DOFI-806662 format. One record per residue (C-alpha): residue number from 1; residue in three letters; x, y, z. Coordinates in steps of 0.1 Angstrom, whole numbers, always signed. Layout:
REM DOFI-806662
{NUM,"ALA",{X,Y,Z}}
...
This chain:
REM DOFI-806662
{1,"MET",{+0,+0,+0}}
{2,"PRO",{+12,+36,-7}}
{3,"VAL",{+26,+57,+21}}
{4,"GLN",{+2,+83,+32}}
{5,"SER",{+13,+117,+46}}
{6,"ASN",{-22,+126,+58}}
{7,"ILE",{-41,+103,+82}}
{8,"GLN",{-74,+112,+64}}
{9,"ASP",{-59,+96,+32}}
{10,"TYR",{-47,+66,+53}}
{11,"TYR",{-83,+55,+57}}
{12,"TYR",{-103,+45,+27}}
{13,"LYS",{-137,+33,+18}}
{14,"LYS",{-135,-5,+17}}
{15,"TRP",{-171,-18,+18}}
{16,"ASP",{-202,+4,+12}}
{17,"ASN",{-202,+28,+42}}
{18,"PHE",{-172,+12,+59}}
{19,"TYR",{-138,+29,+62}}
{20,"CYS",{-106,+12,+74}}
{21,"CYS",{-69,+19,+71}}
{22,"TYR",{-45,+6,+46}}
{23,"GLN",{-28,-20,+68}}
{24,"SER",{-61,-34,+82}}
{25,"ASP",{-67,-60,+55}}
{26,"TYR",{-45,-84,+74}}
{27,"HIS",{-48,-73,+110}}
{28,"ASN",{-83,-64,+120}}
{29,"LEU",{-120,-66,+113}}
{30,"GLY",{-116,-50,+79}}
{31,"ALA",{-107,-83,+63}}
{32,"ALA",{-137,-101,+78}}
{33,"TRP",{-164,-74,+76}}
{34,"PRO",{-181,-84,+44}}
{35,"ALA",{-187,-119,+58}}
{36,"PHE",{-204,-106,+89}}
{37,"GLY",{-236,-98,+71}}
{38,"GLY",{-257,-97,+103}}
{39,"ILE",{-235,-69,+118}}
{40,"GLN",{-232,-49,+86}}
{41,"SER",{-270,-48,+81}}
{42,"TYR",{-274,-29,+114}}
{43,"ILE",{-251,+0,+105}}
{44,"THR",{-263,+23,+77}}
{45,"THR",{-242,+53,+85}}
{46,"ASP",{-206,+59,+76}}
{47,"THR",{-184,+38,+99}}
{48,"LEU",{-147,+42,+108}}
{49,"VAL",{-128,+12,+121}}
{50,"VAL",{-98,+21,+144}}
{51,"PRO",{-75,-10,+148}}
{52,"TYR",{-68,+1,+184}}
{53,"ASP",{-44,-26,+196}}
{54,"ALA",{-27,-31,+162}}
{55,"ILE",{-18,+5,+162}}
{56,"LYS",{-2,+1,+197}}
{57,"PHE",{+17,-31,+191}}
{58,"LYS",{+23,-37,+153}}
{59,"PRO",{+51,-19,+135}}
{60,"GLU",{+31,-18,+103}}
{61,"TYR",{+10,+9,+119}}
{62,"ASN",{+38,+32,+132}}
{63,"GLN",{+32,+58,+106}}
{64,"PHE",{+5,+74,+128}}
{65,"THR",{+1,+72,+166}}
{66,"LEU",{-30,+59,+184}}
{67,"HIS",{-38,+94,+195}}
{68,"GLN",{-37,+106,+159}}
{69,"HIS",{-61,+79,+149}}
{70,"LEU",{-85,+87,+177}}
{71,"GLU",{-82,+124,+170}}
{72,"TYR",{-91,+117,+133}}
{73,"ALA",{-120,+95,+145}}
{74,"GLU",{-133,+125,+165}}
{75,"ARG",{-130,+149,+136}}
{76,"SER",{-146,+124,+111}}
{77,"LYS",{-180,+126,+129}}
{78,"MET",{-185,+90,+118}}
{79,"PHE",{-197,+61,+140}}
{80,"VAL",{-165,+44,+153}}
{81,"ILE",{-157,+8,+158}}
{82,"ILE",{-128,+4,+183}}
{83,"ASP",{-114,-28,+170}}
{84,"LYS",{-97,-48,+198}}
{85,"THR",{-106,-81,+182}}
{86,"VAL",{-72,-96,+188}}
{87,"GLU",{-72,-86,+225}}
{88,"HIS",{-92,-87,+257}}
{89,"ILE",{-92,-66,+289}}
{90,"HIS",{-62,-76,+311}}
{91,"SER",{-65,-53,+341}}
{92,"GLU",{-81,-23,+356}}
{93,"VAL",{-52,-2,+342}}
{94,"ASP",{-58,-16,+308}}
{95,"PHE",{-95,-7,+309}}
{96,"ALA",{-88,+27,+324}}
{97,"GLU",{-65,+36,+295}}
{98,"LEU",{-92,+26,+270}}
{99,"TYR",{-119,+45,+288}}
{100,"SER",{-97,+76,+292}}
{101,"ASN",{-89,+76,+254}}
{102,"LEU",{-125,+73,+244}}
{103,"LYS",{-136,+101,+268}}
{104,"THR",{-107,+124,+258}}
{105,"TYR",{-117,+122,+221}}
{106,"ASN",{-155,+124,+228}}
{107,"LEU",{-162,+90,+213}}
{108,"LEU",{-182,+73,+241}}
{109,"ASP",{-216,+83,+226}}
{110,"ARG",{-208,+72,+190}}
{111,"CYS",{-186,+41,+192}}
{112,"VAL",{-186,+5,+201}}
{113,"VAL",{-157,-16,+213}}
{114,"PHE",{-153,-50,+197}}
{115,"ASP",{-131,-74,+218}}
{116,"ASN",{-129,-109,+233}}
{117,"THR",{-139,-99,+269}}
{118,"LYS",{-171,-118,+279}}
{119,"ASP",{-173,-101,+313}}
{120,"GLU",{-193,-68,+310}}
{121,"THR",{-186,-55,+345}}
{122,"LEU",{-163,-26,+337}}
{123,"PHE",{-180,-18,+304}}
{124,"ASN",{-214,-15,+321}}
{125,"LYS",{-200,+4,+351}}
{126,"HIS",{-184,+31,+329}}
{127,"ASN",{-211,+31,+301}}
{128,"VAL",{-187,+20,+274}}
{129,"PRO",{-205,+4,+245}}
{130,"HIS",{-191,-31,+239}}
{131,"ILE",{-196,-62,+219}}
{132,"TYR",{-180,-95,+230}}
{133,"GLY",{-172,-120,+203}}
{134,"PRO",{-150,-151,+198}}
{135,"TYR",{-127,-132,+175}}
{136,"TYR",{-96,-151,+186}}
{137,"VAL",{-110,-181,+167}}
{138,"TRP",{-116,-160,+136}}
{139,"PHE",{-81,-146,+135}}
{140,"TYR",{-60,-175,+148}}
{141,"ILE",{-78,-208,+142}}
{142,"PHE",{-105,-211,+116}}
{143,"PHE",{-84,-207,+85}}
{144,"LYS",{-60,-235,+95}}
{145,"ARG",{-58,-269,+79}}
{146,"ILE",{-72,-297,+101}}
{147,"PRO",{-41,-314,+116}}
{148,"ASN",{-32,-351,+113}}
{149,"PHE",{-43,-375,+140}}
{150,"TYR",{-14,-387,+162}}
{151,"PRO",{-25,-419,+181}}
{152,"THR",{+6,-424,+202}}
{153,"PRO",{+17,-392,+220}}
{154,"GLU",{+50,-393,+238}}
{155,"TYR",{+41,-371,+267}}
{156,"GLN",{+11,-370,+290}}
{157,"PHE",{+10,-332,+293}}
{158,"LEU",{+20,-302,+272}}
{159,"CYS",{+26,-269,+290}}
{160,"LEU",{+39,-240,+269}}
{161,"ASN",{+49,-207,+285}}
{162,"ASN",{+63,-177,+268}}
{163,"PHE",{+62,-148,+293}}
{164,"ASP",{+68,-150,+330}}
{165,"LYS",{+36,-147,+350}}
{166,"PRO",{+26,-158,+385}}
{167,"HIS",{+2,-185,+375}}
{168,"ARG",{+26,-199,+349}}
{169,"LEU",{+54,-202,+375}}
{170,"ALA",{+29,-217,+400}}
{171,"THR",{+19,-243,+374}}
{172,"VAL",{+54,-254,+364}}
{173,"LEU",{+64,-255,+401}}
{174,"MET",{+34,-277,+409}}
{175,"LEU",{+44,-301,+380}}
{176,"HIS",{+79,-304,+395}}
{177,"GLN",{+66,-309,+430}}
{178,"LYS",{+44,-338,+419}}
{179,"ASN",{+71,-353,+397}}
{180,"PHE",{+49,-348,+366}}
{181,"ALA",{+75,-327,+349}}
{182,"LYS",{+92,-358,+335}}
{183,"ARG",{+60,-367,+316}}
{184,"THR",{+54,-331,+305}}
{185,"LEU",{+67,-313,+274}}
{186,"TRP",{+71,-279,+290}}
{187,"SER",{+87,-246,+281}}
{188,"TYR",{+93,-214,+301}}
{189,"ARG",{+108,-188,+278}}
{190,"ALA",{+117,-162,+305}}
{191,"ASP",{+135,-157,+338}}
{192,"ALA",{+113,-163,+368}}
{193,"ILE",{+112,-129,+383}}
{194,"ASP",{+75,-123,+389}}
{195,"HIS",{+73,-139,+424}}
{196,"ASN",{+52,-112,+441}}
{197,"LYS",{+18,-126,+434}}
{198,"VAL",{+24,-163,+433}}
{199,"ASN",{+13,-166,+470}}
{200,"GLN",{-22,-155,+458}}
{201,"ILE",{-22,-188,+439}}
{202,"ILE",{-1,-211,+462}}
{203,"ALA",{-7,-200,+497}}
{204,"ASP",{+26,-212,+512}}
{205,"TYR",{+47,-201,+483}}
{206,"ASN",{+84,-192,+488}}
{207,"PRO",{+108,-185,+460}}
{208,"LYS",{+132,-210,+475}}
{209,"MET",{+107,-237,+463}}
{210,"ILE",{+119,-232,+427}}
{211,"ASN",{+141,-262,+421}}
{212,"PHE",{+142,-261,+383}}
{213,"ASP",{+161,-239,+358}}
{214,"VAL",{+144,-213,+336}}
{215,"PRO",{+144,-202,+309}}
{216,"HIS",{+136,-237,+296}}
{217,"LEU",{+133,-239,+258}}
{218,"ILE",{+120,-266,+236}}
{219,"ASP",{+127,-259,+200}}
{220,"GLN",{+134,-222,+194}}
{221,"GLN",{+161,-198,+205}}
{222,"TYR",{+155,-173,+232}}
{223,"GLU",{+157,-143,+210}}
{224,"LYS",{+136,-155,+182}}
{225,"PHE",{+101,-168,+188}}
{226,"ASP",{+72,-176,+165}}
{227,"GLN",{+43,-191,+183}}
{228,"GLU",{+30,-208,+151}}
{229,"LYS",{+63,-225,+143}}
{230,"ASN",{+62,-262,+148}}
{231,"ILE",{+30,-259,+167}}
{232,"GLU",{+13,-290,+153}}
{233,"HIS",{+45,-310,+160}}
{234,"LEU",{+45,-298,+197}}
{235,"TYR",{+8,-307,+203}}
{236,"SER",{+12,-340,+185}}
{237,"LYS",{+35,-351,+213}}
{238,"ALA",{+10,-348,+242}}
{239,"MET",{-23,-363,+253}}
{240,"CYS",{-34,-333,+275}}
{241,"THR",{-26,-296,+274}}
{242,"ILE",{-22,-276,+306}}
{243,"VAL",{-32,-242,+291}}
{244,"THR",{-16,-214,+311}}
{245,"GLU",{-37,-186,+297}}
{246,"THR",{-28,-149,+294}}
{247,"ASP",{-44,-139,+327}}
{248,"TYR",{-53,-156,+360}}
{249,"LEU",{-57,-131,+388}}
{250,"PHE",{-78,-103,+374}}
{251,"GLU",{-115,-107,+385}}
{252,"HIS",{-133,-86,+359}}
{253,"THR",{-124,-105,+327}}
{254,"GLN",{-135,-136,+310}}
{255,"PHE",{-119,-148,+278}}
{256,"ALA",{-105,-177,+258}}
{257,"THR",{-74,-168,+237}}
{258,"GLU",{-59,-188,+209}}
{259,"LYS",{-40,-207,+236}}
{260,"SER",{-72,-224,+248}}
{261,"TRP",{-86,-229,+213}}
{262,"ASN",{-54,-244,+201}}
{263,"SER",{-55,-271,+228}}
{264,"ILE",{-88,-282,+213}}
{265,"PHE",{-79,-277,+177}}
{266,"TYR",{-48,-298,+179}}
{267,"GLY",{-66,-328,+195}}
{268,"THR",{-55,-326,+231}}
{269,"ILE",{-77,-327,+263}}
{270,"PRO",{-75,-292,+279}}
{271,"ILE",{-70,-283,+315}}
{272,"VAL",{-71,-245,+317}}
{273,"VAL",{-52,-223,+342}}
{274,"SER",{-71,-191,+337}}
{275,"CYS",{-96,-166,+351}}
{276,"PRO",{-130,-182,+357}}
{277,"GLY",{-152,-188,+327}}
{278,"THR",{-126,-197,+300}}
{279,"VAL",{-138,-233,+296}}
{280,"ASP",{-174,-221,+297}}
{281,"ILE",{-168,-198,+267}}
{282,"MET",{-155,-227,+246}}
{283,"ARG",{-184,-248,+257}}
{284,"GLU",{-209,-221,+249}}
{285,"HIS",{-197,-218,+213}}
{286,"GLY",{-203,-255,+207}}
{287,"VAL",{-169,-270,+214}}
{288,"ASP",{-166,-303,+232}}
{289,"VAL",{-144,-298,+263}}
{290,"TYR",{-146,-334,+274}}
{291,"ASP",{-167,-328,+304}}
{292,"ASP",{-173,-365,+309}}
{293,"LEU",{-135,-371,+312}}
{294,"VAL",{-124,-339,+330}}
{295,"ASP",{-140,-322,+360}}
{296,"HIS",{-139,-286,+348}}
{297,"SER",{-157,-273,+378}}
{298,"TYR",{-126,-253,+387}}
{299,"ASP",{-137,-230,+359}}
{300,"GLU",{-165,-217,+382}}
{301,"ILE",{-143,-210,+413}}
{302,"LYS",{-137,-173,+419}}
{303,"ASN",{-110,-177,+447}}
{304,"ASN",{-76,-179,+430}}
{305,"THR",{-60,-203,+455}}
{306,"ASP",{-91,-226,+456}}
{307,"ARG",{-93,-226,+418}}
{308,"PHE",{-56,-236,+415}}
{309,"ASN",{-60,-263,+441}}
{310,"LYS",{-89,-277,+421}}
{311,"ILE",{-69,-275,+389}}
{312,"THR",{-42,-295,+406}}
{313,"GLN",{-67,-322,+415}}
{314,"VAL",{-78,-324,+379}}
{315,"ILE",{-41,-328,+368}}
{316,"ASP",{-38,-355,+394}}
{317,"GLN",{-68,-372,+378}}
{318,"CYS",{-54,-370,+343}}
{319,"ALA",{-20,-382,+355}}
{320,"SER",{-37,-415,+363}}
{321,"TRP",{-44,-421,+326}}
{322,"ARG",{-13,-441,+317}}
{323,"ASP",{-25,-457,+284}}
{324,"TYR",{-21,-427,+261}}
{325,"ARG",{-30,-446,+230}}
{326,"GLN",{-63,-458,+244}}
{327,"MET",{-73,-423,+254}}
{328,"MET",{-65,-409,+220}}
{329,"SER",{-85,-437,+204}}
{330,"LEU",{-115,-430,+227}}
{331,"THR",{-114,-393,+218}}
{332,"ALA",{-105,-395,+181}}
{333,"THR",{-139,-389,+167}}
{334,"ARG",{-146,-360,+191}}
{335,"GLN",{-112,-344,+182}}
{336,"LEU",{-123,-344,+145}}
{337,"ARG",{-157,-330,+153}}
{338,"ASN",{-140,-301,+172}}
{339,"GLN",{-116,-295,+144}}
{340,"MET",{-143,-294,+118}}
{341,"LEU",{-163,-269,+140}}
{342,"LEU",{-133,-247,+146}}
{343,"THR",{-126,-244,+108}}
{344,"HIS",{-162,-240,+98}}
{345,"ASP",{-164,-203,+90}}
{346,"ALA",{-202,-202,+87}}
{347,"HIS",{-205,-213,+123}}
{348,"TRP",{-182,-185,+136}}
{349,"ILE",{-199,-159,+114}}
{350,"LYS",{-232,-169,+130}}
{351,"GLU",{-217,-169,+165}}
{352,"ILE",{-202,-134,+160}}
{353,"ASP",{-234,-121,+145}}
{354,"HIS",{-254,-135,+174}}
{355,"CYS",{-231,-117,+199}}
{356,"ALA",{-235,-84,+181}}
{357,"GLU",{-272,-87,+174}}
{358,"LYS",{-284,-77,+209}}
{359,"PHE",{-263,-45,+209}}
{360,"PHE",{-273,-33,+175}}
{361,"LYS",{-310,-40,+180}}
{362,"ALA",{-309,-19,+212}}
{363,"ASN",{-288,+8,+197}}
{364,"LYS",{-299,+21,+163}}
{365,"ILE",{-268,+37,+146}}
{366,"SER",{-278,+69,+128}}
{367,"ILE",{-252,+97,+131}}
């Protein structure tokens, strides 16, 4: 795309009354918009899509700052979609920044935030228009080729960790304390320095308990990391995945990132170390989370220590399955059903349209 010196020229009319910026074909809702017929039919006014998180984190967007994009959105007088479809709310500070930006640029009364946060607590409290959707599936999973079936995994568990976080450190520590690390393909691609909140997860935690070396790498060098590289190969080696999600301690979020969806897509049985409600999201969208094999009741527990204790019990339960080949055979058909669902674009278009329908029916957009 040509380099634009003026931000007004950086946005262009892509579909009917829909304006997006030049880079957004690959990184935001702009690419998917024509498919979401149900959403599009509710907005008849000119609409500007601001790829909020892509502007903050992707170098492709460094021609203009986030504040320049928001200032242009204010001047445009269009209805504005704040596109956070590759993110969710991580903390009070994260939400406060979003709210402050929308308020500063007078967008609260003519915008809607699209993101992967199912919990509406903060959005409702501060009157921020919001539409939850399973966008992580749309951008990370559904376009993939269904993987091969691997009947004889080498390991019982897979546990992949990129950044250092309290719940990830707690999980790897627990695996070592129970002597499960030997049957776990695990990584921890960072130094263990975030000790401060681990005692909110393991009550008697002491840094001296760490008796393993990190960083611990599997197949990529420390400086260079591509989360999609060799991903099928890694999942093919395990029967179960211990998913250490992005967040664990924040109480006002509910989400399922590609980490959780990948555990299902690549044919493993998931145990999810996350904020409450992650497993419920996958279940709600039609995915088989193997409730008859795994007690996912931990997903409903609010207390962080109690939830982790219950997760530990579930890992104990799964550790008793010693015939990996038999378990893979028992779940083979269900794995394929999940994979077909996760790559069925019509299903996810319907799910996203359904999520948006309530908002748009209640809020006629006519600026």
